C-alpha positions in Angstrom: -31.5 12.1 -35.9 -30.4 10.3 -39.1 -29.6 6.7 -39.6 -26.0 7.5 -39.8 -26.1 9.2 -36.4 -27.6 6.0 -35.0 -24.8 4.0 -36.5 -22.2 6.4 -35.2 -23.7 6.2 -31.7 -23.8 2.4 -31.8 -20.2 2.3 -33.1 -19.0 4.4 -30.2 -20.7 2.0 -27.8 -19.0 -1.0 -29.6 -15.6 0.7 -29.2 -16.2 1.6 -25.5 -17.4 -1.9 -24.6 -14.6 -3.6 -26.4 -12.1 -1.5 -24.3 -14.1 -2.4 -21.2 -13.8 -6.1 -22.0 -10.1 -5.8 -22.8 -9.4 -4.1 -19.4 -11.5 -6.7 -17.5 -9.7 -9.5 -19.3 -6.3 -8.0 -18.4 -7.4 -7.7 -14.8 -8.5 -11.3 -14.7 -5.3 -12.5 -16.4 -3.1 -10.7 -13.9 -5.1 -11.4 -10.8 -2.2 -13.5 -9.4 0.7 -11.5 -10.8 3.1 -10.6 -8.0 5.7 -8.7 -10.0 5.9 -5.6 -12.2 6.3 -5.8 -15.9 10.0 -5.4 -15.6 10.2 -8.2 -13.0 10.4 -6.3 -9.8 9.1 -8.4 -6.9 6.9 -6.9 -4.2 4.9 -4.6 -6.6 1.9 -6.6 -7.8 -0.2 -5.8 -10.8 -2.4 -2.8 -10.4 -6.0 -3.3 -11.3 -7.4 -0.9 -14.0 -10.9 0.5 -14.7 -12.2 2.5 -17.6 -13.9 5.9 -17.2 -16.5 6.7 -19.8 -18.0 10.0 -20.8 -21.0 11.0 -23.0 -19.8 12.4 -26.4 -21.8 14.5 -28.9 -22.1 12.4 -32.0 -24.1 14.6 -34.3 -25.6 18.1 -34.8 -28.6 17.3 -32.5 -28.2 17.4 -28.7 -29.9 14.1 -28.4 -27.3 12.3 -30.5 -24.9 11.3 -27.7 -22.5 8.4 -27.8 -19.8 7.3 -25.4 -16.1 7.5 -25.3 -13.4 6.3 -23.0 -11.6 9.3 -21.4 -9.2 7.5 -19.0 -8.0 4.2 -17.7 -7.5 4.6 -14.0 -6.1 2.4 -11.2 -8.6 2.3 -8.3 -7.0 3.0 -4.9 -7.4 -0.5 -3.4 -4.8 -2.0 -1.1 -2.9 -5.2 -2.1 -3.8 -8.5 -0.5 -1.0 -9.7 1.7 -0.8 -13.4 2.1 1.6 -15.4 4.2 3.5 -17.8 2.0 7.2 -18.0 3.0 7.8 -20.6 0.2 6.9 -18.2 -2.5 10.0 -16.7 -4.2 8.3 -13.2 -4.1 7.8 -13.3 -0.4 9.3 -10.5 1.7 11.5 -11.0 4.7 8.5 -11.6 6.9 7.2 -14.3 4.5 4.3 -12.3 3.1 3.5 -12.0 -0.6 1.6 -9.0 -2.1 -1.1 -10.0 -4.5 -3.3 -7.7 -6.6 -6.6 -6.8 -5.1 -8.6 -8.0 -8.1 -12.1 -9.2 -7.4 -12.5 -12.0 -9.9 -16.3 -12.2 -9.4 -16.7 -8.4 -10.0 -14.4 -8.6 -13.1 -16.4 -11.5 -14.5 -19.7 -9.6 -13.9 -18.2 -6.5 -15.6 -17.1 -8.6 -18.6 -20.5 -10.2 -19.0 -22.2 -6.7 -18.8 -19.7 -5.4 -21.4 -20.4 -8.3 -23.7 -24.2 -7.8 -23.4 -23.8 -4.1 -24.1 -21.6 -4.9 -27.0 -24.2 -7.3 -28.4 -27.0 -4.7 -28.0 -24.9 -2.0 -29.8 -24.2 -4.5 -32.6 -27.9 -5.2 -32.9 -28.7 -1.4 -33.1 -26.1 -0.9 -35.8 -27.5 -3.8 -37.8 -31.1 -2.6 -37.5 -30.1 0.9 -38.6 -28.2 -0.5 -41.6 -31.3 -2.6 -42.5 -33.5 0.5 -42.1 -31.3 2.4 -44.5 -31.4 -0.5 -47.0 -35.2 -0.7 -46.8 -35.4 3.1 -47.4 -33.3 2.6 -50.6 -35.5 -0.2 -51.7 -38.6 2.0 -51.2 -37.0 4.7 -53.3 -36.5 2.3 -56.2 -40.2 1.4 -56.4 
């Protein structure tokens, strides 16, 4: 496996983890959203999750990176809360909130941030290795 394969693999991880952080941030930001994007009440925000898949990154079978293949909406029921004073309450006084687990989303975001950091370190190390090899060739 070449240094460039290593950098490509790390770059695929950086891209994937960035998307994972973006989706988690969107879920957190909309954890209390009770309307659709077009303003329709009664249809809360739908939580999203990223599906990853191993991807061949080079000519060798061992050179596998990662890519996002889909953003899915897990089938989890909304949380119904009794709040008749809320303008989005139905005739019975219940409001539908998204079933976003804030602790789980924060954990996912921290894991994605750590994975992003590791991939950035790998890319930097591979770059330094390539530069060191060039310096050896000069001597």
